[in-house]
C-alpha positions as CSV (number, residue, x, y, z in Angstrom):
1,M,79.3,15.0,63.6
2,H,80.3,14.1,67.2
3,A,83.9,14.1,68.3
4,T,85.3,10.7,69.2
5,K,86.5,10.6,72.8
6,L,89.5,8.4,73.4
7,I,89.4,6.9,76.9
8,V,92.7,6.2,78.5
9,P,93.0,5.9,82.3
10,G,94.4,9.2,83.6
11,L,94.2,10.9,80.2
12,S,91.3,12.7,78.7
13,F,91.1,14.0,75.1
14,G,88.2,16.2,74.2
15,A,87.5,19.3,72.2
16,G,89.7,21.4,74.6
17,P,93.3,20.9,75.7
18,I,94.6,17.6,76.9
19,S,94.3,17.1,80.6
20,I,96.5,14.6,82.5
21,S,95.5,13.3,85.9
22,V,98.7,12.4,87.6
23,S,97.0,10.9,90.6
24,G,95.4,8.3,88.4
25,F,98.8,7.1,87.3
26,V,100.3,7.1,90.7
27,E,97.6,5.1,92.4
28,R,97.7,2.3,89.8
29,T,100.3,-0.5,90.1
30,D,99.2,-2.7,87.2
31,T,99.6,0.0,84.4
32,A,101.6,-0.2,81.3
33,A,105.3,0.8,81.3
34,S,104.6,4.3,79.9
35,Y,102.2,5.3,82.7
36,P,104.8,5.7,85.5
37,S,106.5,8.3,83.4
38,A,103.5,10.6,84.0
39,T,104.8,11.1,87.5
40,L,107.3,13.5,85.9
41,A,104.7,16.2,86.5
42,N,105.4,15.9,90.3
43,E,109.1,16.0,89.6
44,M,108.6,19.0,87.3
45,D,106.6,20.8,90.0
46,A,109.5,20.2,92.4
47,A,112.0,21.5,89.8
48,V,109.9,24.6,89.2
49,W,109.5,25.4,92.9
50,T,113.2,24.8,93.3
51,A,113.9,27.3,90.5
52,I,111.5,29.8,92.0
53,G,113.2,29.4,95.4
54,L,116.6,29.8,94.0
55,L,115.5,32.9,92.1
56,A,113.9,34.4,95.2
57,A,117.0,33.7,97.3
58,T,119.3,35.2,94.6
59,S,117.1,38.3,94.3
60,L,117.1,38.8,98.1
61,G,120.8,38.2,98.4
62,T,121.4,40.7,95.6
63,L,119.1,43.2,97.2
64,F,120.9,43.0,100.6
65,Y,124.3,43.1,98.9
66,L,123.5,46.2,96.8
67,G,121.9,47.8,99.9
68,S,125.2,47.4,101.8
69,R,127.2,48.7,98.9
70,I,124.9,51.8,98.6
71,D,125.3,52.5,102.4
72,A,129.1,52.2,102.1
73,L,129.1,54.6,99.1
74,A,126.9,57.1,101.0
75,S,129.3,57.1,104.0
76,R,132.3,57.6,101.7
77,M,130.5,60.5,99.9
78,D,129.7,62.1,103.3
79,A,133.3,62.0,104.3
80,R,134.4,63.6,101.0
81,F,131.7,66.2,101.2
82,D,132.9,67.1,104.7
83,R,136.5,67.5,103.3
84,V,135.2,69.7,100.5
85,D,133.2,71.9,103.0
86,A,136.4,72.3,105.0
87,R,138.3,73.4,101.9
88,F,135.6,75.9,101.0
89,D,135.6,77.3,104.5
90,H,139.4,77.7,104.3
91,M,139.1,79.4,100.9
92,E,136.3,81.7,102.3
93,G,138.6,82.8,105.0
94,R,141.3,83.6,102.5
95,F,138.8,85.6,100.3
96,D,137.6,87.5,103.4
97,A,141.2,88.4,104.3
98,L,141.9,89.5,100.7
99,A,138.7,91.6,100.7
100,S,139.7,93.3,103.9
101,R,143.1,94.1,102.5
102,L,141.5,95.5,99.3
103,D,139.2,97.6,101.4
104,A,142.1,99.0,103.4
105,H,144.0,99.7,100.2
106,L,141.1,101.5,98.6
107,D,140.4,103.5,101.8
108,R,144.1,104.7,101.8
109,H,143.9,105.9,98.2
110,A,140.4,107.4,98.5
111,T,141.5,110.3,100.7
């Protein structure tokens, strides 16, 4: 049995998926009232590309924003690490002084 093919200008129904030719609708001026609504495909393409553009712009903006935040965090961490290093250097000096006092005390009692 053969499949019946419905022929409508701009539309083709077959064994596979439905295909819509938007250019067939746009070029015609004497079509029925429902045919101009097929130009929604062009408007949908514009909406999809707008959404893609907004998503890309948002992603790039977020990337640059987070990059600047990470750089600021790194500079703050470097400043804090420098302070901690200075504190450890100070403590190291105190321990060296204490070790020399202990050595002097032990030398005094060893003899």
